[in-house]
N, C-alpha and C positions, 0 to 999 in steps of 0.2 A: 726745208723743202726745196728752196731755190738751189741749194748746194747739190741736192740729189738730182734735180733736173739738169744742172750744169754738168754733173758727172756723166749723165746719160748722153747729152747732146754735144758735150765738149765745149771748147771756148770759141765757138763760131760767131761771126758777126751777126748772123741772123738771130741766134738765140739771145744775144745781148740786146737787140732791139725789141724782142718780144717779151722779155722779162718784166718790164714795167707794166705792160698791159695785163699780164697774168696776176700781178699783185693787186691791181685795181679791181679786177673781177673777183678775186678771192675775198677781198674786204667787203664788197657789196653783198656777196652770198652769205658771209658770216653774219653780217648785220641783219639780214632778213631772217636767217634761221634763229637768231637770238631773240627776236621780237615775235611774240605769239600770244594767243588767247586760250586759256585752259578752262574747260567745263567737263563735268562727268558725262560719260557716254549715255547712261540711262539713270533715271530717277524714278523710284516707285513710291507713290504717295498712298496713304491710307484714306479710304473714303470718309469724308467729313472732317479730316484732320488737316493741319497746315503742312506745307512742304517748302523747302528752301532750294532755289536754283542758284548754284554758285557759279561765278565767272571771275577768274583771276587774270589780270592783264600783266604781261611780262614784256617791257620795252626797255631799251637802252637809255642812258641818261641824256643822249644827244637828241632824243625824240620827245615830243610833247603830245599829251592826250588832248584831243580836241573835243570829242564827244563819244558817248557809249549809249547803247540802247538794247532792249529785249524785244524780239519779234516772234510771232507765232504764225506758222503756215496753216491756212485753212483751205478747204476745197474752193472757197470763193476768192481766195487771194491771201496776201500777207497783211497781218495786223500788227501794229506797234503797240506794245503794252506799256513800256516805260522808257524815259530818256534821262540821261545824266550829262550835264554840261558843267565842267569845272568853273566856268564863269557865271552861268545863269542858274545853276542848280538842277533840280529834278522836275520831271513832268510825267504824270500818269494819265493814261487814256481814261476817258470818262466811264467807259464800260467796266473797267477794272479798278476804278478809284477806291472802292471799298474792300477790295480783296488783294491788291498788289501794293507793295512798298519796298523801297531799297533797304537792305539790311544796314550797311555802313558804307555809303558810296565814297570812293576816293579814286586817285589816279591809277591805283593797282587793283581795286576790288569794286565790282559793280553787281554784287549778288542781290537777288530779289527774293521776297517771300510771297507765296500764294496761299491764301487762307480758304478754308472750307472746300477742300477738293471734292469734285464730283466727276461722274463719268464723262461729262462734257469737256473736262480739262485734259483728257487723254490726247496726246499729240506730240509734235516736235517744236521745240523752242530754240531760238538762235540768239546768241550774244554777239553784237557787232561793236567794233572799236575803230574810231577814225583818228589817225595820228598825222602830225605834220611831217612831210617828206615821204613817208611810206604809204600814206593813204589808208584804205579800209582793211581791217582784219576781223575774222568772225569764226565762231565755233558753235555747233548745234548739239542738243541733248534731247533724248526721248523721255517723255513723262508717261508713266503707266499708273493705274489705280489698282490697289489691292483692297479687298473687302474683309474686314474682321468678322468672322462668323458669329452668329448668335447661338450660344450653347445652352442646352437644357436637357433634363432627364425626365422622362415620362414613364409611369408604371405600366405594366401590362394590363390588358383588358380584363383578365380573369384573376380572381383572388388565388393566392397561393395556399393550397390545402396540403397538409402533410400526408404523404402517401400517394399523391397523384403523380402522373407521369411528367415528362418534360413540359414545362410551362414557360411562356415568355414572362420573365421577371421585370425587365425594364429596357428602355431604349434610350441611348445617348445620341443626341442630334446636334450636329454643327451645321446651322442653316445659312445658306447663301454666302458661302465663303469664296473669296477670289484671291489666290487659287484655292482648290479644294483642300479642306483641312484633313489632318491625320487624326483619327478618332479610334480609341480602344478602351477596354475595361480592365481594371486591375482588381483581382480578387484571389483569395486562397480557397474558394469553394470549387467543387468539381463541375463547374458550368461550362457552357459553350457559347461562342459568339458568332454572329453573322453580320456582314457588312452590306449596305445598300447605298447607292448614291443616285442623285437625279440632277439634271441640268436646270439652271434657273436663268432668268433674263440678265443682261449686261455681263454675260460670261461668268456668272457665279455658279456655284455647285453646292447642293445640300447633301451632307453625308450622314447616314444613320447606321448605328451599330446596335444590334439586339443582343441581350443576354438571356440565355435559356438555361433553366435548371429544373431538376426533379426535386421539389421541395421536401424537406424533412423538418421535424421539430428542432433538430440541432441547428438548423439554419436560421431559426428565429432570432432576430436582433443582430444578425451579422451584417457587415457593411461591405458595399462595393464602391468603387471609385471610377467615375467617367473621366478620362484624360483626353484633352484636345491640344494639338500642336498646330501652330499656324505662324507664318512670317509676321503677321500683324500683331502677334502677341509677344510680349517681352519674355514670358516664361510659360511653362505648361499650365494649362487651365484645368483644374480638378473640381469635380462635383461629387461629394459622397452621397451614397444612397443606402438606406438601411432596409433590410428585408423584413417584411411583415408576413410571417407564415402562420396560418390558422391551424390549430390542432386540438384534438380532444384532450380532456384532463389527464395529466400524468400524476398518479397518486402516490403519496408516501405517508405511511402511518408511523408516527413518532411514539415510542414507548413500548412497541411490541417485543423488543429484545430484552426488556426488563424481566426480573423475577418477582412474582407476586405470591403473597402468603395469606392464609386465612386470618381475618381480623385486621388486615392492613387498611389504613384509611387514606383518603385523598388520592385515590387512584384514578387515572384518566388516560385515554388514548386519543391523540390528536391526529385527525385526518387532514393532511395538507395536499393541495393539488396545484400543479402548474398547468395553466391552460390559457389559450388565446382563441377567442375572447375569454375573459375571466369566468370562473365557474358560477353558475346560478343556483345550484342545489347541492347540498350535502345531506346524505341520508345514511344512518346507521341501522342495521338490522342484525338479528341473530338467526342463523340458519338451522341449527339443530334443536332449537326450543324457542318458546316465546321470550321476548325481551324481559329480563327480571325486573322486579320492582326496585325502586331506589336508584334508577339510572337516568341521567340527563344526557340527551343527545343534541343539544342546541349548539350552534356556532361551530359545527364540524367536529366536535369532540364528544367522546364517549366518557362520561364522568360518573363514577360511582359515588353517590352522596352518602353512603353508609359503609361500614367495614365490609371487607370482602368475605364471601362465603365460598365453600367448596362447590356449591351448585352454580357459581358464576363461571366456572370453567366451561368453555364451549367454542363454537365457530361463529365469529362475527364478520360482518361485511360492511365496508365503507364504500358508498356509491356516490359519484360526483358527475354532474351533467353541465354542459354548456351548449352554445348554439351549434357547435360542430358535431358533438357526439356525447356519448355516455361511457364512463369507465368505472371499474370497481376493483377493490382489493380485499381478499379474505385474510382474516387474522385468526390464528389459533391462540386463544386466551387460556392459559393454564394457571390455576390457583393451587399452590402447594400447601402442605401442612407446615405450620410454623416451626422454625428451629428452636433449640433449647432456650435461647435468650431472646433475640430480637428478630424481626421479620426479615430484613434485608441488610445484613452487615456490609460495611464497606471497609476495606483494608488499606492501610497506608504503610509502606515500608520505608524505614529511615535507617541509614547506615550508622552504626555506632563504633565498629572496629573494622580494620581491613579484613575482608573475607567473611565478615559476619553481618547479620542484619537483624533488626528488631521489628517485628510486625505488630502494629497496633490496630486493634479492631474497634471501630467507632460505629455504634448502632445508629440507625436512622431514627427519626422522631416517632415513627409509627411503632406501636407495641402490639405483640401478638396476644390474642385472646384465646384462652383454653376453655373449651365448652364441655359440659357434662350433660348426659340425658336427664339427670335429676337435680342438678344444681346450676344456678345461673352463673354466668361468667363474672369473676371478681373484677372490681374496678382496676384501672391501670395502676394506680398508686399502691393499693394493697397487694397486688400480685408482685410488684417489684420488692415490697417489704418482706413478703413471705420467702421469696426465693433468696434474697440477700441474707435473711436470718438463718435459713437452713444451711447455706454455704458457710456462713461465719461459725455456726455451731460445730460443723464437721471439722473445720480448720482448728478450732480451739481444742477439740477432743484429740485430734492427731498430735497437736503440740504437747498436751499433757502426757500422753502415752510415751512420746519420745523422751520427755524429761524423766519420767519414772524409770524407763529402761536405762538411761544414762546413769542415774543415781544407783541403780542396782548393780550395774557393771563396775562402777567405781568402788562400791562396798566390797565386792568380791575380790578386786585387785588389792585392797588395803588390808584384808583380814589375814592374820599371821598364823592361825592355828585353831584347833578346837579340842574338845576333850577326848577325841578318838584318834588323834594323830600319834599319840604316845611320844611325841617329841616336841621340843620348844625351839622355835627359830626366832631369836630375838633380833631387835634392830641393831644396826651396826654402831649406833651412837649410844648404846646403853652403857651406863657407868659401872654396873656391877660386873664383877669378874665371874666367869663360869665356874660353878662348883663341880669340879671333875671328881668322879668316884673311881678311884684306882684300886684294883684288887691287889692285896699284898700276897706274898708267897704263901703264907700260911692259909690265906683264904682260898688260894688256888688249890691247896692241898685238900681243903675241906670240900671243894667242889668237884675236883677231878680224881681225888683219891690219893693214895700213897705213891710217891714217885720212886721209892725204893732206891734212891740214890742215882737214878738214871737221868736226872735233870728234866728239863722241860721237853726233851725229845720223847720221853716215854709217857707223857701225859695222855690219858684217855678219858674221854667224857663218860660220865656215869649215865646210866639209863635215866630216862626222863622222869621216871617216878622217884628216883633217888636224889634229885636235885634239892639242895638245902636252901631254904629261904630264910635267912637269918632275921630275927627280930619280928617275925610275923607269926601270928597265932596259927595253930595247925588247922583250925577250921576255915581260915581264909584260903587255904590251898585247895579247898574243895571246889572243883570246877562247876558242879551243878549248882552249888549254893551261891557262887559268885556271879555267874552269868547264865543266861538261858541258852537254849539250843540255837536260836537264831544268831546270837552273838558268836557262838562257836563256829557255826557254818561260815559266817562272814570272815572270821579270822583265818579259818582253814583255807578258804578260797583265796583270800588276799595273799597269804604267805605260803601258798603251796609250792611256789618255785624256790623257796628257801630250805625246804626239808630235803637236803641232799648231803652227800659226804663232804662237801666243802664248808658247810656251816658248822661252826663250833657249838653254837647254841641252837638246838633244834626247835626251840619255842618261838623264834622270830628272827628277823634280819638284824644284823649288827647295826649299832647306831654309831654315828660319827661325831656326835656332839659331846662326848665324854660321859654320857649316862648309859647305864645298862638298859636293855629292853625289858620292859615290864608288861606282862600280859594284863588283860582286862580283869583277871581275877584279883590282881594286886590292889585294886581300887575299891574303896568302901562306898557302897551305894546307900549308906545310911545318912543320918543327919550330919555326920562329921565328914562327909565326902568331899568337902571343899579343901581338905588337906591331903597331901601325897607324901608318903614316907618312902625314903630311899634305903638302900642296903647298908648305908653307913649309919643308919639310925636317925638321920635328920628328917624333919618334916617341913615341907614347903607348901604354902597355900597355892591352890590353883589360880586364884584370882591374882595373886602376885605374879604368877607365871604369865598369864595371858592378858592381863589388863595393860 
């Protein structure tokens, strides 16, 4: 800095003589500015609580603290509260001896604590410090009092009745707060709030916030929260409030959706009511007829102490009453005829394969009773036995019929021929060789006549009446003696499609098993009919053929 001043004024003799004086003045000013007393500008105390008035002394090392004190300015004058002397210790005025003390007195800290603050303690307090060489230094702070409000919630003057219009539910009050407290309600109900405040002594303020709601039964048991914010409080102060809404009974009948059957036992309908205050009276009545016998209506339930009857169907009413009002609910009770098995089956579905399900029907414990005008109802056990026996007998009969049909079809598939097929179809594994009857040329001549040397091309069949049956008696060729008219009609019908110009043998179709076709007349119907004779003169037993 001296160099800057020299640059401005140059190297004149006047400036050279003034420079030492400027240095002395600068050093004095710097020392004064470096030594000071530090206190807060304002301190706010809570009514009835303690407060600390801090005073920090900042002096250079070449100065020494002689004494420090706290003073208060009053309308009547200045009053000394406490004094600290490094050599002689501390001293407290008798008036404040029980309320004031130094926190940790030292050369650099002379803070004091005031206990039990009251409105009389509001004012200005001064911290003074006496040092050697510099003399007295001081700083002042203003003390104010804030009052923590008294918070409470009070219900409205009227009871909350469901269905009434807007009613005062509750009031949240922050009483005698300094400064005034911030008060509001927290709720998810569609209510409204209104704020009111009033001034109190000592500069305090009372704040009131009203909560207004049109009560409903859904609001019963819901909660509100009164929230208060104030500088004297370390956090928001909350008071919960639960709504108590009075309403007439709300009735629910349990069991009215069930299905009931004639003969079912242990049937009851439960009448349950939600009410505030609690219900005082439960009453069951029947609207379309007198209440049937065998019904108990105690404890809010309609209990049938006997099996149900079809006459129990009707209109019933459950009526409930409390101090607020009376409510009722009508129930249409319908009793159906019992199903084939049990009264009220319940089904359970259990998955057994992907895309398929198995439904298992489990009957309830009640059994249906079948009544008759002339016969009493059978007991539960005998009824189950009769039904089970009937069903079992039907199943056994169906099974026997199925077995008989299967056996019959198997017999038809395994039978290989009869006495009317005129041919034998033997099994493929039969050991005997087929006895083929082959007509010799001279036999063809006997059957078809003289060939006249033209060979087989000139063969012509003889008339049917001229066919020769070798080795057979002539009387066996008599058609009327061998078979009746019914047999002839059957053969004529069956082989009608073979009597054309393509058939060599007009008496029947050609056979492909090596045997010539024999008509029914060729068989003996006598006692020796078990044997069949062939054109070659051999005789074969029919039993050997077909067994």
